[in-house]
KOLFI-394852 format. One record per residue (C-alpha): x, y, z; residue number from 1. Coordinates in steps of 0.25 Angstrom, whole numbers, plus 5000, padded with zeros to 4 digits. Layout:
REM residues N
GUMI     u     v     w   nr
GUMI     X     Y     Z  NUM
...
REM end
This chain:
REM residues 508
GUMI     u     v     w   nr
GUMI  5220  4774  5221    1
GUMI  5215  4780  5208    2
GUMI  5224  4789  5199    3
GUMI  5217  4801  5192    4
GUMI  5225  4807  5181    5
GUMI  5219  4814  5169    6
GUMI  5226  4806  5159    7
GUMI  5215  4796  5157    8
GUMI  5208  4803  5146    9
GUMI  5221  4804  5138   10
GUMI  5224  4789  5141   11
GUMI  5210  4785  5137   12
GUMI  5212  4791  5123   13
GUMI  5224  4781  5122   14
GUMI  5214  4769  5123   15
GUMI  5206  4771  5111   16
GUMI  5212  4765  5099   17
GUMI  5208  4755  5089   18
GUMI  5219  4744  5091   19
GUMI  5227  4738  5101   20
GUMI  5242  4737  5100   21
GUMI  5248  4723  5102   22
GUMI  5262  4728  5107   23
GUMI  5266  4737  5118   24
GUMI  5279  4744  5115   25
GUMI  5287  4740  5127   26
GUMI  5300  4747  5124   27
GUMI  5293  4761  5122   28
GUMI  5285  4758  5134   29
GUMI  5297  4756  5142   30
GUMI  5303  4770  5137   31
GUMI  5290  4777  5140   32
GUMI  5290  4772  5155   33
GUMI  5304  4777  5157   34
GUMI  5300  4790  5152   35
GUMI  5287  4791  5161   36
GUMI  5296  4787  5173   37
GUMI  5305  4799  5170   38
GUMI  5295  4809  5166   39
GUMI  5285  4806  5177   40
GUMI  5295  4803  5188   41
GUMI  5290  4789  5191   42
GUMI  5299  4782  5201   43
GUMI  5295  4768  5196   44
GUMI  5286  4761  5187   45
GUMI  5283  4746  5183   46
GUMI  5274  4741  5172   47
GUMI  5268  4728  5167   48
GUMI  5261  4724  5154   49
GUMI  5254  4711  5152   50
GUMI  5248  4705  5139   51
GUMI  5242  4691  5137   52
GUMI  5245  4686  5151   53
GUMI  5260  4690  5150   54
GUMI  5268  4701  5156   55
GUMI  5274  4708  5143   56
GUMI  5281  4720  5150   57
GUMI  5284  4723  5165   58
GUMI  5295  4733  5169   59
GUMI  5299  4742  5181   60
GUMI  5304  4756  5180   61
GUMI  5310  4766  5189   62
GUMI  5312  4765  5204   63
GUMI  5305  4760  5216   64
GUMI  5307  4773  5222   65
GUMI  5312  4787  5217   66
GUMI  5327  4789  5220   67
GUMI  5328  4774  5222   68
GUMI  5336  4765  5213   69
GUMI  5327  4753  5215   70
GUMI  5320  4749  5202   71
GUMI  5306  4746  5199   72
GUMI  5304  4732  5192   73
GUMI  5292  4724  5188   74
GUMI  5291  4718  5203   75
GUMI  5291  4732  5209   76
GUMI  5277  4734  5217   77
GUMI  5269  4747  5215   78
GUMI  5256  4751  5221   79
GUMI  5245  4748  5211   80
GUMI  5235  4757  5217   81
GUMI  5220  4755  5213   82
GUMI  5224  4743  5204   83
GUMI  5223  4736  5217   84
GUMI  5208  4737  5216   85
GUMI  5208  4726  5205   86
GUMI  5215  4716  5214   87
GUMI  5204  4718  5225   88
GUMI  5193  4716  5214   89
GUMI  5201  4703  5210   90
GUMI  5201  4698  5224   91
GUMI  5186  4700  5225   92
GUMI  5185  4693  5211   93
GUMI  5192  4681  5216   94
GUMI  5182  4680  5227   95
GUMI  5170  4681  5218   96
GUMI  5176  4670  5209   97
GUMI  5176  4661  5221   98
GUMI  5162  4664  5224   99
GUMI  5165  4671  5238  100
GUMI  5160  4685  5234  101
GUMI  5152  4691  5223  102
GUMI  5155  4705  5216  103
GUMI  5141  4709  5220  104
GUMI  5141  4705  5235  105
GUMI  5138  4716  5245  106
GUMI  5150  4721  5252  107
GUMI  5143  4721  5266  108
GUMI  5142  4705  5265  109
GUMI  5157  4705  5267  110
GUMI  5160  4718  5274  111
GUMI  5149  4721  5284  112
GUMI  5156  4734  5289  113
GUMI  5156  4739  5274  114
GUMI  5148  4752  5274  115
GUMI  5146  4764  5264  116
GUMI  5139  4777  5265  117
GUMI  5124  4771  5263  118
GUMI  5118  4758  5268  119
GUMI  5113  4754  5254  120
GUMI  5127  4756  5248  121
GUMI  5133  4748  5259  122
GUMI  5123  4736  5258  123
GUMI  5124  4735  5243  124
GUMI  5138  4738  5240  125
GUMI  5145  4726  5233  126
GUMI  5158  4721  5230  127
GUMI  5156  4726  5216  128
GUMI  5154  4740  5221  129
GUMI  5167  4740  5229  130
GUMI  5175  4737  5216  131
GUMI  5168  4747  5207  132
GUMI  5168  4760  5214  133
GUMI  5153  4762  5215  134
GUMI  5152  4765  5229  135
GUMI  5146  4779  5228  136
GUMI  5158  4785  5236  137
GUMI  5167  4796  5231  138
GUMI  5179  4793  5222  139
GUMI  5190  4786  5230  140
GUMI  5182  4789  5243  141
GUMI  5188  4785  5256  142
GUMI  5203  4787  5253  143
GUMI  5206  4793  5266  144
GUMI  5202  4780  5273  145
GUMI  5213  4772  5266  146
GUMI  5224  4782  5262  147
GUMI  5236  4780  5271  148
GUMI  5226  4776  5282  149
GUMI  5227  4766  5293  150
GUMI  5213  4761  5290  151
GUMI  5211  4746  5287  152
GUMI  5203  4741  5275  153
GUMI  5191  4738  5285  154
GUMI  5192  4751  5292  155
GUMI  5192  4758  5278  156
GUMI  5179  4751  5274  157
GUMI  5172  4754  5287  158
GUMI  5174  4769  5285  159
GUMI  5168  4769  5271  160
GUMI  5154  4771  5276  161
GUMI  5158  4786  5279  162
GUMI  5162  4789  5264  163
GUMI  5152  4798  5257  164
GUMI  5146  4794  5243  165
GUMI  5148  4802  5231  166
GUMI  5137  4795  5223  167
GUMI  5127  4784  5224  168
GUMI  5131  4770  5226  169
GUMI  5134  4764  5212  170
GUMI  5131  4777  5205  171
GUMI  5145  4780  5200  172
GUMI  5159  4775  5202  173
GUMI  5169  4782  5211  174
GUMI  5183  4775  5212  175
GUMI  5186  4769  5226  176
GUMI  5197  4763  5234  177
GUMI  5190  4759  5247  178
GUMI  5180  4750  5241  179
GUMI  5191  4741  5237  180
GUMI  5195  4740  5251  181
GUMI  5181  4735  5254  182
GUMI  5183  4725  5243  183
GUMI  5195  4719  5249  184
GUMI  5189  4717  5262  185
GUMI  5178  4708  5256  186
GUMI  5190  4699  5251  187
GUMI  5195  4698  5265  188
GUMI  5181  4695  5271  189
GUMI  5178  4684  5260  190
GUMI  5192  4678  5261  191
GUMI  5196  4679  5275  192
GUMI  5209  4685  5271  193
GUMI  5214  4699  5268  194
GUMI  5212  4705  5254  195
GUMI  5227  4706  5253  196
GUMI  5229  4691  5256  197
GUMI  5219  4687  5246  198
GUMI  5224  4696  5236  199
GUMI  5238  4690  5238  200
GUMI  5234  4676  5238  201
GUMI  5224  4676  5227  202
GUMI  5229  4687  5217  203
GUMI  5244  4691  5220  204
GUMI  5249  4677  5223  205
GUMI  5242  4671  5211  206
GUMI  5247  4682  5201  207
GUMI  5261  4681  5206  208
GUMI  5260  4695  5212  209
GUMI  5270  4692  5223  210
GUMI  5273  4706  5226  211
GUMI  5260  4713  5225  212
GUMI  5253  4716  5238  213
GUMI  5242  4724  5245  214
GUMI  5249  4725  5258  215
GUMI  5259  4736  5261  216
GUMI  5268  4728  5270  217
GUMI  5271  4718  5258  218
GUMI  5272  4730  5249  219
GUMI  5282  4737  5257  220
GUMI  5290  4724  5259  221
GUMI  5292  4723  5244  222
GUMI  5306  4728  5241  223
GUMI  5302  4731  5226  224
GUMI  5291  4741  5230  225
GUMI  5289  4754  5222  226
GUMI  5289  4766  5231  227
GUMI  5277  4777  5229  228
GUMI  5281  4791  5224  229
GUMI  5273  4804  5224  230
GUMI  5276  4819  5222  231
GUMI  5280  4827  5234  232
GUMI  5277  4841  5236  233
GUMI  5288  4845  5226  234
GUMI  5282  4835  5216  235
GUMI  5294  4826  5216  236
GUMI  5292  4811  5217  237
GUMI  5295  4805  5231  238
GUMI  5293  4791  5237  239
GUMI  5282  4789  5247  240
GUMI  5279  4778  5257  241
GUMI  5267  4771  5252  242
GUMI  5255  4770  5262  243
GUMI  5251  4755  5266  244
GUMI  5239  4755  5258  245
GUMI  5234  4742  5263  246
GUMI  5220  4747  5267  247
GUMI  5218  4751  5252  248
GUMI  5226  4739  5246  249
GUMI  5213  4733  5239  250
GUMI  5210  4747  5232  251
GUMI  5224  4752  5230  252
GUMI  5237  4747  5237  253
GUMI  5241  4734  5230  254
GUMI  5256  4734  5226  255
GUMI  5261  4726  5214  256
GUMI  5271  4726  5203  257
GUMI  5270  4727  5188  258
GUMI  5273  4712  5186  259
GUMI  5263  4707  5196  260
GUMI  5252  4717  5191  261
GUMI  5255  4711  5177  262
GUMI  5251  4697  5183  263
GUMI  5238  4704  5188  264
GUMI  5235  4709  5174  265
GUMI  5238  4695  5168  266
GUMI  5227  4690  5178  267
GUMI  5217  4700  5175  268
GUMI  5219  4699  5160  269
GUMI  5219  4684  5160  270
GUMI  5205  4684  5166  271
GUMI  5210  4679  5180  272
GUMI  5220  4669  5176  273
GUMI  5235  4671  5180  274
GUMI  5245  4660  5175  275
GUMI  5234  4650  5173  276
GUMI  5229  4652  5187  277
GUMI  5214  4658  5188  278
GUMI  5214  4668  5199  279
GUMI  5200  4673  5196  280
GUMI  5190  4669  5185  281
GUMI  5188  4677  5172  282
GUMI  5174  4680  5177  283
GUMI  5180  4688  5189  284
GUMI  5190  4695  5180  285
GUMI  5178  4699  5170  286
GUMI  5170  4705  5181  287
GUMI  5182  4713  5187  288
GUMI  5184  4719  5173  289
GUMI  5169  4721  5170  290
GUMI  5165  4736  5170  291
GUMI  5157  4738  5184  292
GUMI  5155  4753  5183  293
GUMI  5156  4763  5172  294
GUMI  5164  4776  5175  295
GUMI  5156  4787  5169  296
GUMI  5168  4796  5167  297
GUMI  5175  4784  5160  298
GUMI  5185  4780  5171  299
GUMI  5200  4781  5168  300
GUMI  5198  4781  5153  301
GUMI  5187  4791  5152  302
GUMI  5180  4781  5144  303
GUMI  5165  4780  5143  304
GUMI  5165  4766  5147  305
GUMI  5176  4765  5157  306
GUMI  5172  4757  5169  307
GUMI  5177  4750  5182  308
GUMI  5177  4735  5185  309
GUMI  5182  4729  5198  310
GUMI  5195  4737  5200  311
GUMI  5197  4740  5185  312
GUMI  5194  4751  5176  313
GUMI  5188  4746  5163  314
GUMI  5188  4753  5150  315
GUMI  5184  4747  5136  316
GUMI  5192  4753  5125  317
GUMI  5189  4749  5110  318
GUMI  5183  4736  5115  319
GUMI  5195  4733  5124  320
GUMI  5195  4733  5139  321
GUMI  5205  4741  5147  322
GUMI  5206  4737  5162  323
GUMI  5214  4746  5171  324
GUMI  5216  4753  5184  325
GUMI  5226  4763  5189  326
GUMI  5232  4764  5203  327
GUMI  5238  4775  5212  328
GUMI  5242  4776  5226  329
GUMI  5252  4786  5232  330
GUMI  5265  4785  5224  331
GUMI  5260  4774  5215  332
GUMI  5252  4773  5202  333
GUMI  5248  4761  5193  334
GUMI  5241  4757  5180  335
GUMI  5235  4744  5176  336
GUMI  5228  4742  5162  337
GUMI  5223  4730  5155  338
GUMI  5217  4728  5142  339
GUMI  5209  4715  5144  340
GUMI  5207  4710  5129  341
GUMI  5221  4713  5126  342
GUMI  5225  4705  5138  343
GUMI  5236  4716  5141  344
GUMI  5238  4725  5153  345
GUMI  5249  4734  5160  346
GUMI  5252  4739  5173  347
GUMI  5260  4752  5177  348
GUMI  5265  4754  5191  349
GUMI  5272  4767  5196  350
GUMI  5277  4772  5210  351
GUMI  5272  4786  5207  352
GUMI  5258  4792  5209  353
GUMI  5251  4804  5202  354
GUMI  5259  4802  5189  355
GUMI  5253  4800  5175  356
GUMI  5264  4791  5171  357
GUMI  5256  4778  5173  358
GUMI  5245  4784  5165  359
GUMI  5254  4787  5154  360
GUMI  5260  4773  5153  361
GUMI  5246  4768  5154  362
GUMI  5242  4776  5142  363
GUMI  5255  4772  5134  364
GUMI  5253  4757  5136  365
GUMI  5238  4758  5132  366
GUMI  5243  4766  5120  367
GUMI  5252  4754  5116  368
GUMI  5241  4744  5119  369
GUMI  5230  4752  5111  370
GUMI  5240  4755  5099  371
GUMI  5238  4770  5102  372
GUMI  5250  4779  5103  373
GUMI  5251  4788  5115  374
GUMI  5250  4803  5110  375
GUMI  5264  4809  5109  376
GUMI  5260  4820  5119  377
GUMI  5253  4811  5129  378
GUMI  5266  4809  5137  379
GUMI  5269  4824  5137  380
GUMI  5254  4827  5141  381
GUMI  5256  4817  5153  382
GUMI  5269  4824  5157  383
GUMI  5263  4838  5156  384
GUMI  5251  4834  5164  385
GUMI  5260  4829  5175  386
GUMI  5268  4841  5175  387
GUMI  5256  4850  5175  388
GUMI  5251  4842  5187  389
GUMI  5263  4844  5195  390
GUMI  5264  4859  5192  391
GUMI  5249  4861  5196  392
GUMI  5252  4854  5209  393
GUMI  5264  4862  5212  394
GUMI  5256  4875  5209  395
GUMI  5245  4870  5218  396
GUMI  5255  4868  5229  397
GUMI  5260  4882  5228  398
GUMI  5246  4888  5228  399
GUMI  5244  4881  5242  400
GUMI  5254  4891  5248  401
GUMI  5245  4903  5247  402
GUMI  5235  4906  5258  403
GUMI  5228  4917  5264  404
GUMI  5232  4924  5277  405
GUMI  5221  4918  5286  406
GUMI  5220  4911  5300  407
GUMI  5212  4899  5305  408
GUMI  5200  4901  5313  409
GUMI  5205  4894  5325  410
GUMI  5218  4892  5333  411
GUMI  5226  4880  5326  412
GUMI  5224  4871  5338  413
GUMI  5209  4872  5337  414
GUMI  5209  4865  5324  415
GUMI  5216  4852  5330  416
GUMI  5208  4840  5334  417
GUMI  5202  4827  5329  418
GUMI  5194  4827  5317  419
GUMI  5186  4815  5311  420
GUMI  5181  4810  5298  421
GUMI  5171  4799  5300  422
GUMI  5176  4791  5288  423
GUMI  5191  4793  5291  424
GUMI  5193  4795  5306  425
GUMI  5200  4805  5314  426
GUMI  5209  4817  5309  427
GUMI  5217  4825  5318  428
GUMI  5221  4839  5318  429
GUMI  5232  4843  5328  430
GUMI  5240  4856  5330  431
GUMI  5254  4854  5326  432
GUMI  5259  4869  5329  433
GUMI  5254  4883  5331  434
GUMI  5251  4884  5316  435
GUMI  5248  4870  5311  436
GUMI  5239  4858  5313  437
GUMI  5242  4843  5309  438
GUMI  5231  4834  5303  439
GUMI  5232  4819  5305  440
GUMI  5222  4809  5299  441
GUMI  5221  4798  5310  442
GUMI  5222  4786  5300  443
GUMI  5231  4792  5289  444
GUMI  5245  4796  5293  445
GUMI  5247  4802  5279  446
GUMI  5236  4812  5282  447
GUMI  5244  4820  5292  448
GUMI  5249  4834  5289  449
GUMI  5250  4849  5294  450
GUMI  5239  4859  5294  451
GUMI  5243  4873  5291  452
GUMI  5233  4885  5291  453
GUMI  5230  4889  5277  454
GUMI  5217  4898  5277  455
GUMI  5207  4900  5288  456
GUMI  5204  4886  5293  457
GUMI  5210  4879  5281  458
GUMI  5224  4872  5284  459
GUMI  5234  4867  5274  460
GUMI  5237  4852  5276  461
GUMI  5252  4848  5274  462
GUMI  5251  4833  5274  463
GUMI  5264  4827  5279  464
GUMI  5263  4816  5268  465
GUMI  5267  4821  5254  466
GUMI  5257  4812  5247  467
GUMI  5246  4820  5253  468
GUMI  5244  4834  5246  469
GUMI  5243  4846  5255  470
GUMI  5228  4850  5257  471
GUMI  5219  4859  5266  472
GUMI  5211  4857  5278  473
GUMI  5199  4866  5282  474
GUMI  5193  4866  5296  475
GUMI  5178  4868  5296  476
GUMI  5170  4875  5306  477
GUMI  5156  4877  5312  478
GUMI  5149  4890  5315  479
GUMI  5156  4890  5329  480
GUMI  5169  4889  5323  481
GUMI  5171  4875  5328  482
GUMI  5179  4866  5319  483
GUMI  5170  4855  5312  484
GUMI  5181  4848  5304  485
GUMI  5190  4850  5292  486
GUMI  5191  4847  5277  487
GUMI  5203  4843  5269  488
GUMI  5205  4849  5255  489
GUMI  5216  4844  5247  490
GUMI  5220  4836  5235  491
GUMI  5215  4821  5236  492
GUMI  5227  4811  5237  493
GUMI  5226  4798  5230  494
GUMI  5212  4794  5234  495
GUMI  5210  4802  5247  496
GUMI  5199  4812  5247  497
GUMI  5199  4821  5259  498
GUMI  5186  4827  5255  499
GUMI  5179  4814  5260  500
GUMI  5182  4818  5274  501
GUMI  5172  4825  5283  502
GUMI  5182  4829  5295  503
GUMI  5175  4834  5308  504
GUMI  5182  4838  5321  505
GUMI  5179  4829  5333  506
GUMI  5171  4837  5343  507
GUMI  5178  4830  5355  508
REM end
């Protein structure tokens, strides 16, 4: 759910100016957005800007789907990705406000089945730990558990005990998705209703976010739904079918619109009050926006003092507080930024992923707010970075066609069988014909593909789904030339790290 593009250092420079502008040049912004959509091949985009508890600008651009004439408007719903985390923090904050939980309560008090890599960590892990990425696990650990899988939220939580730590508990932060799934189940335990129902009743309904949803069935029933787009193998934009995502909704699969996210920003900037109705107390908002963990590398702004609150990146700039989060799922990307003391915020939603367009628009808006002109060559640098990235990917694909003239150690049929990773579960290797095998992850339909011999006991994986980049699978042997298991080597996708898997062949 986290987007990593190397423009943060460039964008960060735009934040440091001595005065704030009182005007946003909406006409020039409109022209810039049209240009960005054209140059970056963005099918659709929607934007909302709020100031002083009012929506001052909201507009939709482009189409719901490429080669489709249906237009995006302010009510079109998009995936907001990891911005969903802030909603989960808010639902917990409502319960803290009511005295039903405390931020420092132990997770085990509510979820007895919760277990991590060490008893001490399990017994002392708090709700605050869940929300601040300080579990000790690897960055985005556990992605194979939720990505396109049929595992429920509870099943995901029960498998967390198999994840290996990368650092000591609370030693340093590492961005997580799965811990927000744990947080949502605490809401369910305390309230006796699902997190989704609680979110709708206590947040969406109160904020007139009637089209916003964490449920795939409601999302797909909405006729004003933006379709996700990714690059295909020829690096052309194509629409894809969005995964359900219900199992990770608390960490990354809420869908919303620019107009409704604008209402959400109004609530957060107005200290928990919306249309004279107090949804949550100012004390809770203050705690949500309080730095909980300092990021040594400066976080998204590469600033010495960047930190993380409860579902928000927090960065002080010249005495002002920038509160923000990005979001990315397959075929969708989003940006939400608020400047608390200015009482202003903006949200950008698009139905294309792995593009720097939202980062450029974010820089443009921040430049307006900070009375700082974006450098003349900034846009051309962004375009050049994108073009070079596509070129590198194409060249890399060509190089994959080269291989040595070698043979596998065994007959193709001898590689087939049932393999297991104790965290994920079973993975099947079947013989499909004389020269090829097929791989099937038992709980994830998108992880299915052909295996064609590449070099000795390494096979090239041609995944059937275009969103999964081709990779390599290498079988491992003992001294008796018996297969022990295999490892997967390929580019990570979204927040999935195949390197976490320890896949062994079943002996029976």
